[in-house]
C-alpha positions as CSV (number, residue, x, y, z in Angstrom):
1,M,109.3,104.9,98.1
2,H,109.2,103.8,101.7
3,A,112.9,104.7,102.2
4,L,112.3,108.1,100.6
5,V,109.3,108.8,102.9
6,L,111.4,107.9,106.0
7,A,114.4,110.0,104.9
8,S,112.2,113.0,104.1
9,L,110.5,112.8,107.5
10,D,113.8,112.3,109.3
11,D,115.2,115.4,107.6
12,D,112.2,117.3,108.7
13,Q,112.5,116.3,112.3
14,A,109.4,114.2,112.5
15,I,108.6,113.0,116.0
16,E,107.9,109.4,116.9
17,L,108.2,108.0,113.4
18,V,106.6,104.5,113.1
19,T,106.3,102.2,110.2
20,I,103.5,99.6,110.1
21,P,103.9,96.8,107.4
22,L,100.7,96.3,105.6
23,A,101.8,93.9,102.8
24,G,99.5,90.8,103.0
25,K,97.2,92.6,105.6
26,S,95.6,95.2,103.4
27,S,95.4,96.1,99.7
28,I,95.6,99.8,100.3
29,A,99.4,100.1,100.6
30,D,102.6,98.1,101.5
31,H,103.5,100.4,104.4
32,M,101.8,102.9,106.7
33,V,104.0,105.5,108.2
34,I,102.8,107.5,111.2
35,A,104.6,110.6,112.6
36,S,104.0,113.7,114.6
37,G,105.0,117.3,114.2
38,R,105.5,119.9,116.9
39,S,102.7,122.2,115.6
40,T,100.2,122.5,112.8
41,R,102.8,124.6,110.8
42,H,105.4,121.8,111.3
43,V,102.8,119.1,110.1
44,A,101.9,121.1,107.1
45,A,105.5,121.8,106.2
46,M,106.4,118.2,106.5
47,A,103.5,117.2,104.3
48,N,104.3,119.7,101.6
49,K,108.0,118.8,101.5
50,L,107.2,115.1,101.4
51,A,104.8,115.6,98.5
52,E,107.4,117.6,96.6
53,R,110.1,115.0,97.2
54,I,107.8,112.2,96.1
55,K,106.8,114.1,92.9
56,R,110.5,114.7,92.0
57,E,111.0,110.9,92.1
58,G,108.4,110.6,89.4
59,K,105.3,109.8,91.3
60,R,102.8,112.3,90.0
61,N,99.8,110.9,91.8
62,V,100.4,112.1,95.3
63,R,97.2,113.0,97.2
64,I,97.1,115.1,100.4
65,E,94.2,115.6,102.6
66,G,93.8,117.7,105.8
67,L,96.2,120.6,104.9
68,P,93.9,123.5,105.8
69,T,93.8,122.6,109.5
70,A,97.0,120.4,109.6
71,D,95.9,118.6,112.8
72,W,96.0,115.3,110.8
73,V,97.3,115.3,107.3
74,L,97.1,112.2,105.1
75,V,99.6,111.8,102.3
76,D,98.7,109.0,99.9
77,A,101.8,107.9,97.8
78,D,100.2,104.7,96.4
79,D,102.3,102.0,98.1
80,V,102.9,104.1,101.1
81,I,100.3,105.9,103.2
82,I,101.6,108.6,105.5
83,H,99.7,110.0,108.4
84,L,101.2,113.2,110.1
85,F,99.7,114.4,113.2
86,R,99.9,116.9,116.0
87,P,100.7,114.9,119.2
88,E,97.3,115.4,120.9
89,V,95.4,114.4,117.8
90,R,97.7,111.3,117.3
91,S,97.1,110.1,120.8
92,F,93.3,110.6,120.4
93,Y,93.1,108.5,117.3
94,N,95.8,106.0,118.2
95,L,96.2,104.6,114.7
96,E,99.1,102.4,115.7
97,R,96.9,100.4,118.1
98,M,94.2,100.1,115.5
99,W,96.6,98.6,112.8
100,Q,98.8,96.6,115.3
101,V,98.8,92.9,114.8
102,E,99.9,90.9,117.8
103,D,102.5,88.9,115.9
104,A,103.8,91.8,113.9
105,P,104.5,94.9,116.0
106,A,105.0,98.4,114.4
107,E,108.6,99.2,113.6
108,S,109.7,102.4,115.3
109,T,112.6,104.2,113.5
110,H,113.5,106.5,116.4
């Protein structure tokens, strides 16, 4: 699932794609993926396409929150949690820093 998420966001030209491994740190998921879009329209399009691709892989239980405003959209794909932001909103909340563990830095894929 993690590879599918990364490929989908890369195809949709996500900006500053970062993965934070959560296995052993949190029971909510194995990976957290954080990425930015250029606008609310771009963020919403990435979230919708990602949800479609995940559902095609047989995961029916994809939950999306934040689509109406698309400043920050959360896609919950069970073992992967995806946060999609507009750049200004991302820098304000700075989730990477919140989840960063000193001995295990986030993995940037770009």
